[in-house]
MDAnalysis code that builds the backbone (N, CA, C; Angstrom):
import MDAnalysis as mda
import numpy as np

u = mda.Universe.empty(342, n_residues=114, atom_resindex=np.repeat(np.arange(114), 3), trajectory=True)
u.add_TopologyAttr("name", ["N", "CA", "C"] * 114)
u.add_TopologyAttr("resid", np.arange(1, 115))
u.add_TopologyAttr("resname", ["MET", "LYS", "ASN", "GLY", "VAL", "TYR", "GLY", "ILE", "LEU", "LYS", "ALA", "LYS", "PHE", "LEU", "LEU", "ASN", "ASP", "ASP", "ALA", "LEU", "LYS", "ASN", "TRP", "ARG", "PHE", "ILE", "VAL", "PHE", "VAL", "ILE", "LEU", "LEU", "ALA", "ILE", "VAL", "MET", "ILE", "ALA", "ASN", "THR", "HIS", "SER", "PHE", "GLU", "GLU", "LYS", "VAL", "PHE", "ARG", "ILE", "ASN", "GLU", "LEU", "GLY", "THR", "GLU", "VAL", "LYS", "GLU", "LEU", "ARG", "SER", "GLU", "PHE", "ALA", "ASP", "VAL", "ARG", "SER", "GLU", "LEU", "MET", "LYS", "LEU", "LYS", "MET", "GLU", "SER", "THR", "ILE", "SER", "ALA", "LYS", "MET", "GLU", "SER", "LYS", "GLY", "ILE", "VAL", "PRO", "SER", "CYS", "VAL", "PRO", "PRO", "VAL", "LYS", "ILE", "MET", "VAL", "LYS", "LYS", "GLU", "GLU", "LYS", "LYS", "THR", "MET", "PHE", "SER", "ASN", "LEU", "TRP"])
u.atoms.positions = np.array([
    [23.186, 53.035, 85.619],
    [23.002, 54.289, 84.906],
    [24.035, 55.310, 85.354],
    [24.337, 55.276, 86.670],
    [25.301, 56.223, 87.214],
    [26.673, 55.998, 86.590],
    [27.064, 54.748, 86.437],
    [28.361, 54.437, 85.836],
    [28.368, 54.793, 84.355],
    [27.215, 54.691, 83.687],
    [27.143, 55.018, 82.261],
    [27.369, 56.498, 82.011],
    [26.704, 57.338, 82.760],
    [26.862, 58.780, 82.609],
    [28.248, 59.190, 83.064],
    [28.712, 58.598, 84.156],
    [30.049, 58.904, 84.669],
    [31.119, 58.467, 83.668],
    [30.886, 57.337, 83.023],
    [31.827, 56.839, 82.019],
    [31.864, 57.732, 80.779],
    [30.706, 58.263, 80.384],
    [30.655, 59.170, 79.230],
    [31.363, 60.476, 79.563],
    [31.164, 60.976, 80.792],
    [31.822, 62.215, 81.198],
    [33.347, 62.057, 81.277],
    [33.817, 60.888, 81.676],
    [35.257, 60.645, 81.726],
    [35.801, 60.204, 80.369],
    [34.934, 60.002, 79.390],
    [35.287, 59.596, 78.028],
    [35.958, 58.238, 78.006],
    [35.455, 57.303, 78.793],
    [36.010, 55.954, 78.813],
    [35.734, 55.215, 77.502],
    [34.694, 55.627, 76.808],
    [34.370, 54.960, 75.533],
    [35.438, 55.237, 74.467],
    [36.266, 56.244, 74.673],
    [37.346, 56.532, 73.728],
    [38.642, 55.819, 74.095],
    [38.709, 55.269, 75.297],
    [39.944, 54.618, 75.757],
    [39.822, 53.105, 75.829],
    [38.676, 52.538, 75.543],
    [38.477, 51.084, 75.587],
    [39.277, 50.409, 74.480],
    [39.235, 49.083, 74.477],
    [39.941, 48.299, 73.475],
    [39.344, 48.485, 72.080],
    [38.022, 48.608, 71.985],
    [37.364, 48.793, 70.675],
    [37.062, 50.270, 70.411],
    [37.909, 51.149, 70.905],
    [37.703, 52.596, 70.765],
    [37.963, 53.079, 69.336],
    [38.642, 52.279, 68.520],
    [38.950, 52.685, 67.151],
    [37.669, 52.943, 66.352],
    [36.645, 52.116, 66.571],
    [35.357, 52.338, 65.888],
    [34.746, 53.663, 66.320],
    [34.840, 53.970, 67.581],
    [34.292, 55.234, 68.078],
    [35.051, 56.422, 67.497],
    [36.365, 56.333, 67.429],
    [37.163, 57.429, 66.869],
    [36.833, 57.650, 65.405],
    [36.666, 56.564, 64.662],
    [36.308, 56.691, 63.238],
    [34.978, 57.425, 63.083],
    [34.001, 57.059, 63.907],
    [32.694, 57.715, 63.829],
    [32.793, 59.188, 64.202],
    [33.576, 59.499, 65.222],
    [33.731, 60.893, 65.646],
    [34.404, 61.713, 64.553],
    [35.441, 61.167, 63.917],
    [36.114, 61.876, 62.828],
    [35.164, 62.064, 61.652],
    [34.346, 61.042, 61.359],
    [33.370, 61.159, 60.271],
    [32.359, 62.265, 60.565],
    [31.864, 62.335, 61.794],
    [30.902, 63.367, 62.170],
    [31.545, 64.750, 62.089],
    [32.799, 64.868, 62.500],
    [33.497, 66.155, 62.433],
    [33.673, 66.591, 60.984],
    [34.086, 65.675, 60.104],
    [34.239, 66.000, 58.680],
    [32.901, 66.388, 58.056],
    [31.857, 65.690, 58.441],
    [30.527, 66.013, 57.938],
    [30.087, 67.408, 58.395],
    [30.398, 67.755, 59.632],
    [30.063, 69.091, 60.142],
    [30.849, 70.170, 59.402],
    [32.119, 69.912, 59.096],
    [32.940, 70.887, 58.359],
    [32.384, 71.099, 56.958],
    [31.994, 70.028, 56.290],
    [31.415, 70.142, 54.947],
    [30.102, 70.922, 55.003],
    [29.289, 70.666, 56.011],
    [28.016, 71.369, 56.145],
    [28.241, 72.866, 56.401],
    [29.208, 73.211, 57.230],
    [29.509, 74.611, 57.507],
    [30.018, 75.307, 56.245],
    [30.896, 74.648, 55.487],
    [31.417, 75.241, 54.250],
    [30.299, 75.439, 53.229],
    [29.392, 74.476, 53.132],
    [28.273, 74.584, 52.201],
    [27.357, 75.746, 52.583],
    [27.075, 75.892, 53.853],
    [26.229, 76.994, 54.325],
    [26.891, 78.339, 54.058],
    [28.199, 78.397, 54.270],
    [28.942, 79.646, 54.028],
    [28.877, 80.041, 52.552],
    [29.088, 79.091, 51.652],
    [29.039, 79.415, 50.214],
    [27.618, 79.800, 49.800],
    [26.613, 79.174, 50.378],
    [25.219, 79.523, 50.080],
    [24.919, 80.959, 50.503],
    [25.364, 81.342, 51.696],
    [25.127, 82.703, 52.168],
    [25.853, 83.730, 51.304],
    [27.063, 83.411, 50.846],
    [27.779, 84.317, 49.936],
    [26.988, 84.529, 48.651],
    [26.426, 83.461, 48.127],
    [25.635, 83.571, 46.898],
    [24.375, 84.400, 47.120],
    [23.743, 84.245, 48.267],
    [22.540, 85.021, 48.569],
    [22.884, 86.509, 48.650],
    [23.992, 86.838, 49.323],
    [24.409, 88.236, 49.412],
    [24.737, 88.793, 48.032],
    [25.386, 88.000, 47.197],
    [25.737, 88.443, 45.842],
    [24.471, 88.685, 45.014],
    [23.483, 87.813, 45.160],
    [22.213, 87.978, 44.429],
    [21.521, 89.261, 44.869],
    [21.546, 89.556, 46.157],
    [20.932, 90.792, 46.652],
    [21.659, 92.020, 46.112],
    [22.994, 91.974, 46.070],
    [23.762, 93.094, 45.523],
    [23.432, 93.305, 44.049],
    [23.363, 92.211, 43.293],
    [23.056, 92.331, 41.862],
    [21.634, 92.848, 41.644],
    [20.702, 92.439, 42.486],
    [19.330, 92.940, 42.365],
    [19.268, 94.440, 42.592],
    [20.003, 94.913, 43.590],
    [20.056, 96.353, 43.855],
    [20.684, 97.090, 42.686],
    [21.759, 96.521, 42.136],
    [22.431, 97.147, 40.992],
    [21.514, 97.201, 39.774],
    [20.737, 96.153, 39.559],
    [19.802, 96.130, 38.422],
    [18.744, 97.222, 38.586],
    [18.241, 97.403, 39.791],
    [17.244, 98.454, 40.031],
    [17.829, 99.833, 39.754],
    [19.069, 100.062, 40.192],
    [19.715, 101.347, 39.951],
    [19.924, 101.583, 38.459],
    [20.390, 100.556, 37.756],
    [20.628, 100.696, 36.314],
    [19.321, 100.916, 35.558],
    [18.240, 100.274, 36.002],
    [16.941, 100.458, 35.354],
    [16.452, 101.901, 35.504],
    [16.606, 102.454, 36.702],
    [16.170, 103.837, 36.911],
    [17.064, 104.806, 36.133],
    [18.353, 104.515, 36.069],
    [19.253, 105.361, 35.281],
    [18.894, 105.294, 33.795],
    [18.541, 104.113, 33.315],
    [18.136, 103.954, 31.921],
    [16.894, 104.786, 31.618],
    [15.930, 104.764, 32.530],
    [14.700, 105.545, 32.321],
    [15.013, 107.039, 32.289],
    [15.900, 107.497, 33.166],
    [16.275, 108.914, 33.181],
    [16.963, 109.325, 31.886],
    [17.900, 108.517, 31.434],
    [18.642, 108.844, 30.215],
    [17.718, 108.808, 29.002],
    [16.790, 107.854, 28.981],
    [15.859, 107.757, 27.857],
    [14.944, 108.977, 27.798],
    [14.470, 109.450, 28.955],
    [13.611, 110.638, 28.949],
    [14.408, 111.876, 28.541],
    [15.661, 111.950, 28.955],
    [16.510, 113.076, 28.549],
    [16.758, 113.049, 27.043],
    [16.962, 111.857, 26.493],
    [17.156, 111.720, 25.049],
    [15.904, 112.141, 24.286],
    [14.741, 111.785, 24.790],
    [13.495, 112.188, 24.132],
    [13.369, 113.706, 24.094],
    [13.781, 114.369, 25.178],
    [13.740, 115.829, 25.202],
    [14.723, 116.426, 24.199],
    [15.902, 115.818, 24.095],
    [16.918, 116.333, 23.170],
    [16.530, 116.116, 21.711],
    [15.734, 115.095, 21.433],
    [15.342, 114.797, 20.054],
    [14.174, 115.651, 19.570],
    [13.550, 116.390, 20.460],
    [12.401, 117.209, 20.062],
    [12.853, 118.319, 19.110],
    [11.992, 118.644, 18.156],
    [12.328, 119.643, 17.135],
    [12.577, 121.012, 17.760],
    [11.826, 121.367, 18.773],
    [12.001, 122.681, 19.402],
    [13.375, 122.804, 20.063],
    [13.844, 121.709, 20.692],
    [15.157, 121.739, 21.327],
    [16.262, 121.865, 20.287],
    [16.129, 121.115, 19.204],
    [17.145, 121.150, 18.146],
    [17.168, 122.519, 17.480],
    [15.998, 123.081, 17.183],
    [15.964, 124.394, 16.516],
    [16.518, 125.486, 17.433],
    [16.287, 125.383, 18.743],
    [16.823, 126.376, 19.681],
    [18.349, 126.309, 19.722],
    [18.905, 125.118, 19.663],
    [20.362, 124.982, 19.679],
    [20.978, 125.439, 18.360],
    [20.277, 125.233, 17.257],
    [20.828, 125.609, 15.951],
    [20.706, 127.109, 15.704],
    [19.761, 127.785, 16.331],
    [19.623, 129.233, 16.163],
    [20.846, 129.967, 16.689],
    [21.468, 129.415, 17.728],
    [22.670, 130.060, 18.255],
    [23.822, 129.984, 17.248],
    [23.783, 129.022, 16.335],
    [24.812, 128.889, 15.295],
    [24.402, 129.578, 13.996],
    [23.228, 130.167, 13.984],
    [22.774, 130.889, 12.798],
    [21.980, 130.039, 11.828],
    [21.591, 128.881, 12.195],
    [20.801, 128.006, 11.320],
    [19.361, 128.034, 11.822],
    [18.444, 128.370, 10.925],
    [17.030, 128.443, 11.299],
    [16.246, 127.420, 10.489],
    [15.107, 126.986, 10.988],
    [14.296, 126.025, 10.238],
    [13.744, 126.655, 8.952],
    [13.599, 125.869, 7.940],
    [13.101, 126.328, 6.655],
    [11.590, 126.567, 6.712],
    [11.155, 127.614, 6.017],
    [9.713, 127.896, 5.947],
    [9.068, 127.143, 4.795],
    [9.867, 126.717, 3.843],
    [9.380, 126.008, 2.668],
    [9.523, 124.512, 2.931],
    [8.449, 123.769, 2.734],
    [8.550, 122.332, 2.969],
    [9.441, 121.671, 1.906],
    [10.062, 120.589, 2.234],
    [10.937, 119.915, 1.282],
    [10.150, 119.307, 0.124],
    [10.817, 119.209, -1.024],
    [10.207, 118.634, -2.222],
    [10.949, 117.353, -2.557],
    [10.204, 116.326, -2.878],
    [10.809, 115.051, -3.211],
    [11.249, 115.067, -4.672],
    [12.486, 114.698, -4.887],
    [13.038, 114.673, -6.238],
    [13.015, 113.234, -6.721],
    [12.393, 113.023, -7.879],
    [12.313, 111.685, -8.464],
    [13.321, 111.575, -9.594],
    [14.162, 110.612, -9.554],
    [15.145, 110.375, -10.604],
    [14.735, 109.106, -11.318],
    [14.548, 109.222, -12.635],
    [14.170, 108.048, -13.413],
    [15.418, 107.408, -13.959],
    [15.479, 106.141, -13.813],
    [16.631, 105.400, -14.263],
    [16.416, 105.012, -15.722],
    [17.393, 105.320, -16.528],
    [17.283, 104.978, -17.955],
    [17.657, 103.518, -18.131],
    [16.829, 102.858, -18.937],
    [17.098, 101.455, -19.198],
    [18.050, 101.337, -20.375],
    [18.942, 100.407, -20.268],
    [19.844, 100.150, -21.388],
    [19.083, 99.338, -22.423],
    [19.209, 99.727, -23.608],
    [18.508, 99.013, -24.661],
    [19.396, 97.878, -25.149],
    [18.815, 96.724, -25.144],
    [19.533, 95.558, -25.642],
    [18.931, 95.131, -26.962],
    [19.536, 94.192, -27.529],
    [19.082, 93.730, -28.806],
    [17.676, 93.132, -28.714],
    [17.377, 92.446, -27.630],
    [16.059, 91.824, -27.464],
    [14.984, 92.878, -27.212],
    [15.303, 93.921, -26.479],
    [14.284, 94.943, -26.204],
    [13.937, 95.718, -27.471],
    [14.879, 95.853, -28.385],
    [14.588, 96.518, -29.644],
    [13.626, 95.689, -30.502],
    [13.701, 94.395, -30.385],
    [12.836, 93.523, -31.170],
    [11.393, 93.584, -30.690],
    [11.169, 93.764, -29.449],
    [9.812, 93.750, -28.907],
    [9.287, 95.110, -28.906],
])
């Protein structure tokens, strides 16, 4: 056991005659570790991006609500009439009247017969 641990510490398993198999395995493990690190890094970038977009969506939603409430205030009749009074336009006291226009039908030869 003493020679086994001592041999591992001196890395004799990398210098033996059949060390090529060991080197291949070590290179494979290193490549696998690099791929795993790159995958974790890209995953974390995506998580951070999702959090940023979520925050942006919340901000845009609150801004939308503010603008919509401001628009509702601007569309009110009292607000519009107050702005138009400064230009000399006042609301009418007489309600509007609907005008009906009757369309004249063209008389054809068949309609004259009936």
